[in-house]
SELUMLO-662071 format. One record per residue: residue number from 1; residue in one letter; x, y, z of N, C-alpha, C in turn. Coordinates in Angstrom, 1 decimal. Layout:
% residues N
    n  res      nX      nY      nZ     caX     caY     caZ      cX      cY      cZ
  NUM    A       X       Y       Z       X       Y       Z       X       Y       Z
...
//
This chain:
% residues 139
    n  res      nX      nY      nZ     caX     caY     caZ      cX      cY      cZ
    1    X     0.3   -10.5     4.2    -1.3    -9.8     3.6    -1.0    -8.2     4.1
    2    X    -1.2    -7.7     3.1    -0.9    -6.3     3.3    -1.6    -5.0     4.2
    3    X    -1.6    -4.3     4.9    -2.4    -3.5     6.1    -3.2    -2.5     5.2
    4    X    -4.3    -2.5     5.1    -5.1    -1.5     4.6    -5.2    -0.3     5.6
    5    X    -5.3     0.7     5.1    -5.4     2.4     5.3    -6.4     2.8     5.3
    6    X    -7.2     3.0     6.1    -8.5     4.0     5.6    -8.4     5.6     5.9
    7    X    -8.8     6.4     5.0    -9.0     7.8     5.0   -10.8     8.2     5.0
    8    X   -11.4     8.6     6.0   -12.5     9.3     5.6   -12.2    10.5     4.3
    9    X   -13.5    10.6     3.5   -13.3    11.5     2.9   -14.3    12.6     2.6
   10    X   -13.9    13.9     2.4   -14.8    14.9     2.5   -15.2    15.4     0.8
   11    X   -16.5    15.1     0.4   -16.9    15.4    -0.9   -17.5    17.0    -0.3
   12    X   -16.5    17.7    -1.2   -17.0    19.2    -1.5   -17.4    19.2    -2.6
   13    X   -18.6    20.1    -2.4   -19.2    21.0    -3.4   -19.1    21.0    -4.9
   14    X   -17.8    21.6    -4.8   -17.5    21.7    -6.3   -16.5    20.3    -7.2
   15    X   -16.7    18.8    -6.2   -16.4    17.7    -6.4   -17.4    16.9    -7.3
   16    X   -18.7    17.6    -7.6   -19.9    17.1    -8.4   -19.6    17.8    -9.6
   17    X   -20.1    16.9   -10.8   -20.0    17.4   -12.3   -21.3    17.6   -12.7
   18    X   -22.0    18.2   -13.7   -23.1    18.7   -14.1   -24.4    17.6   -14.2
   19    X   -23.9    16.4   -14.1   -25.1    15.0   -14.1   -24.7    15.0   -12.1
   20    X   -24.5    15.7   -11.5   -24.3    15.3   -10.2   -23.9    14.1    -9.4
   21    X   -22.9    14.0   -10.2   -21.9    12.8    -9.7   -20.8    13.4    -9.0
   22    X   -20.1    12.5    -8.4   -18.5    13.5    -8.0   -17.9    12.9    -9.3
   23    X   -16.9    13.9    -9.8   -16.1    14.0   -11.2   -15.1    13.1   -10.9
   24    X   -14.7    12.7   -11.9   -13.6    11.5   -12.1   -12.5    12.1   -11.6
   25    X   -12.4    13.4   -12.0   -10.9    14.2   -11.0   -10.6    14.4    -9.8
   26    X   -12.2    14.3    -9.2   -12.1    14.8    -7.9   -11.9    13.3    -7.3
   27    X   -12.0    11.9    -8.0   -11.7    10.5    -7.3   -10.0    10.3    -7.6
   28    X    -9.7    10.8    -8.8    -8.3    10.6    -8.7    -7.8    11.3    -7.5
   29    X    -8.0    12.6    -7.3    -7.5    13.3    -6.1    -7.8    13.0    -5.0
   30    X    -9.1    11.9    -4.5    -9.2    11.2    -3.4    -8.0    10.0    -3.6
   31    X    -7.7     9.4    -4.5    -6.9     8.4    -4.3    -5.6     9.0    -4.1
   32    X    -5.1    10.1    -4.7    -4.0    10.5    -4.2    -3.6    11.2    -2.7
   33    X    -5.0    11.6    -2.2    -5.1    11.9    -0.9    -4.8    11.0     0.0
   34    X    -5.4     9.8    -0.2    -5.4     8.5     0.6    -4.0     8.1     0.7
   35    X    -3.1     7.9    -0.6    -1.6     7.9    -0.7    -0.8     8.5     0.5
   36    X    -1.1     9.7     0.1    -0.2    10.8     0.6    -0.7    10.6     2.8
   37    X    -1.8    10.4     2.8    -2.1    10.2     4.5    -1.5     9.1     4.7
   38    X    -1.4     8.1     4.3    -1.0     6.7     4.9     0.4     7.0     4.8
   39    X     1.5     7.6     3.7     2.6     7.8     3.6     2.9     8.6     5.1
   40    X     2.6     9.7     5.1     2.7    10.5     6.6     2.1    10.1     7.7
   41    X     1.3     9.4     8.0     0.8     9.0     8.9     2.2     7.8     9.4
   42    X     2.6     7.1     8.5     3.7     6.2     9.1     5.2     6.2     8.8
   43    X     5.7     6.4     7.8     6.9     6.7     7.6     7.6     7.9     8.4
   44    X     8.8     7.6     9.1     9.5     8.5    10.0     9.8     9.5     9.2
   45    X     9.8    10.9    10.2     9.6    12.1     9.9    11.3    12.4     8.9
   46    X    12.0    12.1     9.3    13.4    11.8     8.4    13.4    11.6     7.4
   47    X    12.7     9.9     7.0    12.7     9.5     5.9    11.6    10.8     5.1
   48    X    10.4    11.0     5.4     9.6    11.9     4.6    10.3    13.3     4.1
   49    X    11.3    13.6     5.0    12.1    14.7     4.4    13.0    14.7     3.5
   50    X    13.8    13.5     3.3    14.7    12.9     2.8    14.1    12.5     1.4
   51    X    13.1    11.7     1.2    12.5    11.4    -0.1    11.0    11.9    -0.6
   52    X    10.7    11.8    -1.7     9.2    12.6    -2.4     9.1    11.4    -3.5
   53    X     7.6    11.3    -3.3     6.9    10.5    -4.3     6.4    11.2    -5.6
   54    X     6.4    10.6    -6.5     5.4    11.2    -8.2     5.2    10.1    -8.4
   55    X     3.7    10.6    -9.2     3.0     9.2    -9.7     3.9     9.1   -11.0
   56    X     3.7     8.0   -11.5     4.2     7.4   -13.1     3.1     7.0   -13.6
   57    X     1.7     6.4   -12.9     0.7     5.7   -13.7    -0.5     5.5   -12.9
   58    X    -1.5     6.3   -12.9    -3.0     5.5   -12.4    -3.8     4.9   -13.4
   59    X    -4.1     4.0   -13.0    -5.2     3.2   -13.7    -6.3     3.3   -12.5
   60    X    -7.4     3.5   -13.4    -9.0     3.8   -12.6    -9.8     3.3   -13.3
   61    X   -10.4     2.5   -12.7   -11.9     2.0   -13.0   -13.1     2.7   -12.3
   62    X   -13.8     3.3   -13.0   -15.0     3.9   -12.5   -16.2     3.0   -12.6
   63    X   -16.7     2.3   -11.3   -17.7     1.2   -11.4   -19.1     2.0   -10.9
   64    X   -19.2     2.7   -10.1   -20.2     3.5    -9.8   -20.1     4.8    -9.4
   65    X   -21.4     5.6    -9.8   -21.0     7.1    -9.6   -21.2     7.5    -7.9
   66    X   -20.4     8.5    -7.6   -20.4     8.8    -5.8   -21.8    10.3    -6.5
   67    X   -22.8     9.9    -5.2   -23.9    10.8    -5.4   -23.8    12.1    -4.2
   68    X   -24.6    13.0    -4.0   -24.8    13.9    -2.9   -25.1    12.9    -1.9
   69    X   -24.8    13.2    -0.6   -25.1    12.9     0.7   -24.0    11.4     1.0
   70    X   -23.5    10.9    -0.2   -22.7     9.6     0.1   -21.9    10.3     1.0
   71    X   -21.5     8.8     2.1   -20.3     9.3     2.9   -19.3     8.3     2.5
   72    X   -18.2     8.7     2.1   -16.9     7.9     1.4   -15.6     8.1     2.0
   73    X   -15.4     6.7     1.8   -14.0     6.5     2.2   -13.0     6.1     1.2
   74    X   -11.6     6.3     1.5   -10.4     5.3     0.5    -9.8     4.7     1.8
   75    X    -9.8     3.2     0.5    -9.0     2.1     1.4    -8.1     2.0     0.5
   76    X    -6.8     1.9     1.2    -5.6     1.6     0.0    -4.3     1.0     0.9
   77    X    -3.7     0.4     0.1    -2.7    -0.7     0.5    -1.8    -0.4    -0.3
   78    X     0.1    -1.1    -0.4     0.7    -1.0    -1.1     1.2    -2.7    -1.6
   79    X     1.1    -2.6    -2.6     1.5    -3.9    -3.4     3.1    -4.2    -3.5
   80    X     3.5    -4.4    -4.9     5.0    -4.7    -5.3     5.9    -3.5    -5.8
   81    X     7.0    -3.6    -4.9     7.8    -2.7    -5.1     8.8    -3.1    -6.6
   82    X     9.5    -2.4    -7.3    10.3    -2.8    -8.2    11.4    -1.7    -8.3
   83    X    12.5    -2.2    -7.8    13.8    -0.4    -8.0    13.1     0.6    -7.4
   84    X    12.6     1.7    -8.0    12.3     2.9    -7.7    11.0     3.3    -7.9
   85    X    10.3     2.3    -8.1     8.6     2.3    -8.2     7.9     1.3    -7.0
   86    X     6.8     1.7    -6.9     6.0     0.8    -5.7     4.8     1.1    -6.1
   87    X     4.0    -0.1    -6.3     2.7    -0.1    -6.8     1.6     0.1    -5.5
   88    X     0.7     0.7    -5.8    -0.2     1.0    -4.3    -1.6     0.9    -4.9
   89    X    -2.3     0.0    -4.1    -3.9     0.0    -5.0    -4.9     0.7    -4.0
   90    X    -5.7     1.4    -4.3    -7.1     1.7    -3.4    -8.4     1.8    -4.1
   91    X    -9.1     1.7    -2.9   -10.8     1.6    -3.4   -11.4     2.7    -2.7
   92    X   -12.4     3.5    -3.7   -13.1     4.4    -2.8   -14.4     3.6    -2.7
   93    X   -14.8     3.6    -1.4   -15.9     2.9    -1.1   -17.2     3.9    -0.2
   94    X   -18.4     3.6    -0.5   -19.6     4.3     0.2   -19.5     3.7     1.3
   95    X   -20.2     4.0     2.5   -20.1     3.6     4.0   -21.1     2.2     3.9
   96    X   -22.0     2.1     3.2   -22.3     0.7     3.0   -21.6    -0.3     2.2
   97    X   -20.9     0.1     1.7   -19.8    -1.3     1.4   -19.3    -1.3     0.2
   98    X   -20.2    -0.4    -0.5   -19.9    -0.3    -2.4   -19.2     0.3    -2.9
   99    X   -18.2    -0.4    -3.5   -16.9     0.0    -4.2   -17.3     0.6    -5.5
  100    X   -17.0     2.0    -5.4   -17.2     3.1    -6.5   -15.8     3.0    -7.5
  101    X   -14.8     2.8    -7.2   -13.5     3.2    -8.0   -12.4     2.2    -7.4
  102    X   -12.2     1.7    -8.3   -11.0     0.8    -8.0    -9.8     1.6    -8.7
  103    X    -8.3     1.5    -8.2    -7.4     2.4    -8.7    -5.8     1.2    -8.7
  104    X    -5.2     1.1    -9.4    -3.9     1.0    -9.2    -2.7     2.0    -9.7
  105    X    -2.0     2.5    -8.6    -1.5     3.7    -9.2     0.6     3.2    -8.9
  106    X     1.2     3.8    -9.8     2.7     3.2    -9.5     3.4     4.7    -9.3
  107    X     3.7     4.3    -8.0     4.6     5.7    -7.7     6.1     5.5    -8.1
  108    X     6.6     6.5    -8.0     8.3     6.7    -8.3     8.7     7.4    -7.1
  109    X    10.3     6.9    -6.2    10.5     7.0    -5.1    11.7     8.2    -5.9
  110    X    11.3     9.3    -5.3    13.1    10.3    -5.4    13.7    10.8    -4.1
  111    X    15.0    10.8    -4.3    15.6    11.5    -3.5    15.2    13.0    -3.3
  112    X    14.8    13.7    -2.3    14.4    14.9    -2.1    15.3    16.2    -2.3
  113    X    16.7    15.7    -2.2    17.5    16.6    -2.6    17.9    16.9    -3.8
  114    X    18.0    15.6    -4.5    18.6    15.4    -6.1    17.3    15.5    -6.9
  115    X    16.6    14.9    -6.6    15.4    14.7    -7.6    15.5    13.6    -8.4
  116    X    16.4    12.9    -7.9    16.7    11.4    -9.1    16.2    10.3    -8.2
  117    X    15.6     9.3    -9.1    15.0     8.3    -8.8    16.0     7.2    -7.5
  118    X    15.1     6.9    -6.5    16.1     6.1    -5.5    14.9     4.9    -5.3
  119    X    15.9     3.8    -4.8    15.4     2.5    -4.7    14.4     2.6    -3.4
  120    X    13.4     2.0    -3.4    12.7     1.5    -2.4    13.1     0.7    -1.4
  121    X    13.2     1.5     0.0    14.0     0.5     0.8    13.3    -0.4     1.5
  122    X    13.7    -1.8     1.7    12.6    -2.8     1.9    12.0    -2.3     3.5
  123    X    12.8    -1.6     4.2    12.1    -1.1     5.8    10.9    -0.4     5.6
  124    X    10.5     0.1     4.2     9.3     0.9     4.3     8.0    -0.1     4.1
  125    X     8.2    -1.4     4.1     6.9    -2.2     3.9     6.9    -2.5     5.3
  126    X     7.8    -2.3     6.3     7.4    -2.6     7.6     6.3    -1.2     8.1
  127    X     6.6    -0.1     7.5     5.8     1.2     7.8     4.4     0.9     7.5
  128    X     4.7     0.2     6.2     3.3     0.5     5.4     2.6    -0.6     5.3
  129    X     3.3    -1.7     6.1     2.5    -3.0     6.1     2.2    -3.7     4.8
  130    X     3.3    -3.5     4.0     3.5    -4.3     2.5     4.7    -5.1     2.3
  131    X     4.7    -5.4     1.1     5.6    -6.3     0.9     6.9    -6.0    -0.1
  132    X     7.5    -5.5     0.7     8.6    -4.5     0.1    10.1    -5.4    -0.2
  133    X     9.9    -6.9    -0.9    10.8    -7.6    -1.4    11.6    -6.8    -2.5
  134    X    13.0    -6.6    -2.5    13.5    -5.9    -3.8    13.4    -6.6    -4.8
  135    X    13.1    -6.3    -5.9    13.1    -7.0    -7.4    14.6    -7.1    -7.8
  136    X    14.8    -8.6    -7.6    16.3    -8.7    -7.8    16.9    -8.9    -9.3
  137    X    15.7    -8.6   -10.4    16.0    -8.5   -11.8    16.3    -7.0   -11.9
  138    X    16.3    -5.9   -11.2    16.4    -4.6   -11.4    17.8    -4.2   -10.6
  139    X    18.5    -5.3    -9.8    19.5    -4.5    -9.1    21.1    -4.6   -10.2
//
């Protein structure tokens, strides 16, 4: 079972749209902020310096609006890796447990020096609490 990382979110005044809801773009930023916070909290500094992550795909489902006064947090965990990519799942939730947004993001691991894709190291699952079995079909 993957380990869930939780990041409290600060909703800024400019995160709201004309309808008074948290804007969809702000929710995507929260998804990315949670992924970055999870990685920097647990990956060793030398690995953080040696690699970079870029988004290949976001799949976002907006289930309920975020409203002024809501206390929000992002819950995120890693899913299936495959070659140089790794799936990450995220939920944005209200303090009462209501899920506002669910997201599936595919991240690509890059070598920081060359900018080229790099295979996900199975040890990364130990740091992030996920399942980093190498994908045998892409070896």
